[in-house]
NUPA-490231 format. One record per residue (C-alpha): x, y, z; residue in one letter. Coordinates in steps of 0.25 Angstrom, whole numbers, plus 2048, in hexadecimal, padded with zeros to 3 digits. Example, Ala and Ser with C-alpha at 12.3 -4.5 7.8 and 13.67 -1.06 7.14 Angstrom:
REM residues 2
8317EE81FA 8377FC81DS 
***
This chain:
REM residues 92
F23D29D3BX F2AD2DD49X F22D27D51X F18D32D57X F08D2DD57X F00D38D4EX EFAD3FD56X EEBD3FD57X EE3D4AD50X EDAD51D57X ED0D52D4BX EC8D48D46X EC2D47D38X EB3D4ED37X EB5D57D41X EB5D64D40X EC0D6ED44X EC2D7ED43X ECDD85D3DX ED5D8DD47X EDCD96D3DX ED9D98D2EX EE0D8ED28X EE8D90D1BX EEED89D10X EFDD86D13X EFCD80D04X EF9D72D07X EEAD76CFFX EEED75CF1X EE0D7BCECX EE4D87CF7X EEFD93CF6X EF9D92CFFX EF3D9AD0BX EE3D9BD09X EDBD9AD10X ED6D89D13X ECCD8CD20X ECCD98D27X ECCD98D39X EBED95D40X EBBD8BD32X EB5D7ED37X EBBD72D2FX EB8D62D2FX EC5D5AD31X EC4D51D24X ED4D48D27X EDDD48D33X EECD44D2EX EF9D44D35X F06D4DD32X F0ED43D38X F1CD4ED37X F14D57D42X F0DD4BD49X EFED52D48X EF0D4FD42X EEED56D34X EDFD59D31X ED9D5BD25X ECDD65D27X EC2D6AD1CX EBDD77D1CX EB4D7AD15X EB8D73D0AX EC5D77D0CX ECFD6BD13X EDAD6FD1AX EE6D67D21X EE5D6CD2FX EEDD6BD3DX EE8D6AD4AX EEBD78D4DX EE3D7DD42X ED6D77D46X ECDD75D52X EC2D6BD53X EB4D73D53X EAED77D60X EA2D6ED62X E94D76D5CX E9ED7CD52X E99D7CD46X E9ED80D37X E94D8ED34X E8CD89D29X E80D8ED20X E79D85D26X E6DD88D30X E71D82D3EX 
***
């Protein structure tokens, strides 16, 4: 370890977040083609795990978007605004 403390994550397990841009497969998602769309911009997902990329000292989030778990950096997601819910087929 280089003596630098890991940066504190902005988001927590169970928190809902929004994709800030189209999230494409960089090749790390084995069940999808490279460059396949994993989550479109504006998709709401839930953080299912939080890790840490030591080489860049950044938190890494596993976010489930409609059944597809995607690895995200903080610059790719944002917390859902208060009162914003994902669209569902259920009546509100």
